[in-house]
C-alpha positions in Angstrom: 0.0 0.0 0.0 2.9 2.4 0.9 4.7 1.5 -2.3 1.6 2.3 -4.4 1.2 5.6 -2.5 4.8 6.6 -3.3 4.4 5.7 -6.9 1.3 7.9 -7.1 3.3 10.8 -5.8 6.3 10.2 -8.0 4.4 10.1 -11.3 2.8 13.6 -11.0 6.2 15.0 -9.9 7.8 13.6 -13.1 5.0 15.0 -15.2 5.5 18.4 -13.6 9.2 18.3 -14.2 8.7 17.4 -17.9 6.2 20.2 -18.5 8.0 22.8 -16.3 11.7 21.9 -16.5 12.7 25.4 -15.3 10.7 25.1 -12.1 12.1 21.6 -11.5 15.8 22.6 -11.7 15.5 26.0 -10.0 15.8 28.0 -13.3 14.0 31.2 -13.9 10.4 30.6 -14.8 9.4 31.5 -18.4 7.4 34.7 -18.4 4.6 35.0 -20.9 3.3 38.4 -22.1 -0.1 39.5 -20.8 -2.7 39.6 -23.5 -6.0 41.2 -22.7 -9.0 42.0 -24.8 -11.4 44.5 -23.4 -14.7 45.9 -24.8 -15.6 49.2 -23.2 -18.7 51.2 -23.7 -18.5 54.0 -26.2 -18.5 57.4 -24.5 -19.6 59.3 -27.6 -21.4 58.6 -30.9 -18.1 58.9 -32.7 -16.7 56.0 -30.6 -19.7 53.9 -31.4 -19.4 54.6 -35.1 -15.7 53.7 -35.0 -16.5 50.3 -33.3 -19.2 49.6 -36.0 -16.7 50.4 -38.7 -14.2 48.0 -37.3 -16.8 45.2 -37.1 -17.8 45.9 -40.7 -14.2 45.9 -41.8 -13.5 42.6 -40.2 -16.6 41.1 -41.8 -15.5 42.4 -45.2 -12.0 41.0 -44.7 -13.4 37.5 -44.2 -15.2 37.8 -47.5 -12.5 39.6 -49.4 -10.8 36.5 -51.0 -14.1 35.3 -52.4 -15.1 38.8 -53.6 -11.8 39.5 -55.2 -11.7 36.1 -57.0 -15.2 36.7 -58.4 -14.3 40.2 -59.6 -11.2 39.2 -61.4 -10.2 36.9 -64.2 -9.7 33.9 -61.8 -13.0 32.3 -62.5 -12.5 31.9 -66.3 -8.9 30.7 -66.0 -9.5 28.0 -63.3 -12.6 26.6 -65.1 -10.7 26.3 -68.4 -7.8 24.6 -66.7 -10.2 22.2 -65.0 -12.0 21.3 -68.2 -8.6 20.8 -69.9 -7.7 18.3 -67.3 -10.9 16.4 -67.7 -10.5 16.5 -71.5 -7.1 15.0 -71.3 -8.4 12.2 -69.0 -5.8 12.8 -66.3 -7.6 13.3 -63.0 -4.7 14.5 -60.9 -2.2 15.9 -63.3 -1.6 18.7 -62.9 -2.8 18.6 -59.2 -5.2 21.1 -57.8 -2.4 23.1 -56.1 -0.7 23.7 -59.4 -3.9 24.6 -61.2 -5.0 27.1 -58.6 -1.5 28.5 -58.2 -1.1 29.0 -61.9 -4.6 30.6 -62.1 -3.7 33.0 -59.3 -0.5 34.1 -60.9 -2.2 34.6 -64.3 -4.9 36.6 -62.5 -2.2 38.8 -61.0 -0.6 39.3 -64.4 -3.9 40.1 -66.1 -5.2 42.4 -63.3 -1.8 44.2 -62.8 -3.0 47.4 -64.6 -6.1 47.5 -62.3 -4.1 46.7 -59.2 -1.5 49.4 -60.0 -4.3 51.9 -60.4 -5.8 50.9 -57.1 -2.4 51.3 -55.5 -1.8 54.7 -56.9 -5.3 56.2 -56.6 -6.7 54.5 -53.5 -4.2 52.7 -51.3 -1.3 55.2 -51.2 -3.5 58.4 -50.8 -5.4 56.7 -48.0 -2.2 55.6 -46.2 -0.9 59.2 -46.6 -4.1 60.6 -45.2 -5.1 62.7 -48.2 -8.4 60.9 -48.8 -10.9 59.3 -46.5 -12.2 55.8 -46.5 -15.2 56.4 -48.8 -13.1 58.0 -51.4 -10.5 55.3 -51.2 -13.2 52.6 -51.7 -14.6 54.4 -54.7 -11.2 54.9 -56.2 -10.4 51.2 -55.7 -13.7 50.0 -57.1 -13.5 52.1 -60.3 -10.8 50.0 -62.1 -12.5 46.8 -61.1 -15.8 48.0 -62.4 -14.1 49.0 -65.7 -12.6 45.6 -66.0 -15.9 43.8 -65.3 -17.9 46.1 -67.7 -15.4 45.4 -70.4 -15.8 41.6 -70.0 -19.6 41.3 -69.3 -22.3 40.8 -71.8 -25.1 43.3 -72.0 -27.7 40.6 -71.9 -26.4 39.4 -68.5 -26.4 43.0 -67.1 -30.0 43.5 -68.3 -31.0 40.3 -66.7 -29.9 41.3 -63.2 -31.2 44.8 -63.6 -34.6 43.4 -64.4 -34.4 40.9 -61.5 -33.6 43.8 -59.1 -36.5 45.8 -60.5 -34.2 48.8 -60.9 -34.7 51.5 -63.5 -32.8 51.1 -66.7 -29.4 52.8 -66.5 -28.6 55.5 -69.0 -24.8 55.2 -68.7 -22.4 52.5 -67.5 -21.9 54.6 -64.3 -25.5 54.1 -63.5 -25.1 50.3 -63.3 -24.9 49.3 -59.7 -22.0 47.2 -58.5 -24.5 44.8 -56.8 -25.9 43.9 -60.2 -22.6 44.1 -62.1 -20.8 41.4 -60.0 -23.3 38.5 -60.6 -23.6 39.6 -64.3 -19.9 39.4 -64.6 -19.6 36.0 -63.0 -22.4 34.6 -65.2 -20.7 36.0 -68.3 -17.4 34.5 -67.2 -18.9 31.1 -66.7 -20.4 31.1 -70.2 -17.1 32.2 -71.8 -15.2 29.6 -69.8 -17.5 26.8 -70.9 -17.3 28.0 -74.5 -13.5 27.8 -74.4 -13.7 24.4 -72.7 -16.0 23.1 -75.5 -13.4 24.1 -78.1 -10.7 22.4 -76.1 -12.7 19.3 -75.7 -13.4 18.7 -79.4 -10.0 17.4 -80.6 -9.6 15.1 -77.6 -13.1 13.8 -78.2 -12.2 13.0 -81.8 -9.2 11.0 -80.6 -11.4 9.1 -78.1 -13.9 8.2 -80.8 -11.2 7.0 -83.2 -9.5 4.9 -80.6 -12.8 3.4 -79.5 -13.8 2.5 -83.1 -10.4 0.9 -83.8 -10.6 -1.2 -80.7 -14.1 -2.3 -81.4 -13.2 -3.2 -84.9 -10.4 -5.3 -83.6 -12.6 -7.1 -81.2 -10.9 -5.8 -78.1 -14.0 -5.1 -76.1 -12.5 -5.5 -72.7 -9.7 -3.0 -73.2 -10.7 0.5 -71.9 -10.3 3.0 -74.8 -9.0 5.6 -72.3 -5.9 3.6 -71.6 -5.0 3.7 -75.4 -6.2 7.3 -76.1 -4.4 8.9 -73.2 -0.9 8.7 -74.7 -2.2 10.0 -78.0 -3.9 13.0 -76.4 -0.8 13.8 -74.3 1.3 13.6 -77.5 -1.0 15.9 -79.4 -1.1 18.4 -76.6 2.7 18.5 -76.4 3.3 18.6 -80.1 1.0 21.6 -80.6 2.6 23.3 -77.5 -0.8 23.3 -75.8 0.2 25.2 -72.7 1.7 28.1 -74.7 -1.4 28.3 -76.9 -3.9 28.0 -74.1 -2.2 30.5 -71.7 -1.6 33.0 -74.5 -5.2 32.7 -75.7 -6.6 33.1 -72.1 -4.5 36.2 -71.5 -5.4 37.8 -74.8 -9.1 37.1 -74.3 -9.1 39.7 -71.5 -7.3 42.4 -73.5 
């Protein structure tokens, strides 16, 4: 009984020595910085407005990646690359990380004029204190609106204006951003699928030819995909497919 009691005392002591080695050997204890988060009552309407602005800013920051991806060329590029992978018949080559990474860098390349304009007319003046938040937001939104208007079909814009029951705009400046963003995304989806259809055609022809040859030879149990995949890869490499596809995608936004 006494032995078990000593064992029950030794085990917690060893655990404490492993977790807090400084305390076990007489060293100085590790001091951690104090972190405190306090929410005090606003003493003035200006303080309450500032608190609301901070909350709204944090909310927007959580949605910023999705908003930026939908307002740029990322949607068209990543869909075309995904359709290309399906057309080739390779499910994991290139992997998703490579597809998304290449799409992001191509998006930065295509959107660099707009991003430079945002930096010069919105971010730098706001950081220097020459303009307020509202002016910075309007200046940052202007180049993105110009890009979206240039790549959006009028039919899609008219659709969302009718759905919102808003009056018909007389100029492009009268089109609300709330109607422009879904119209732009819808237009980008249609364009991406059109490009994907054109990409799919030559690979579909190869699949049909290989399937017909195998059927005529009586090789019913051999999957045509196993035979057509090398031919599709060879065709894509011979025509320098990545060069043509990336170049066509970038030029489609000019």
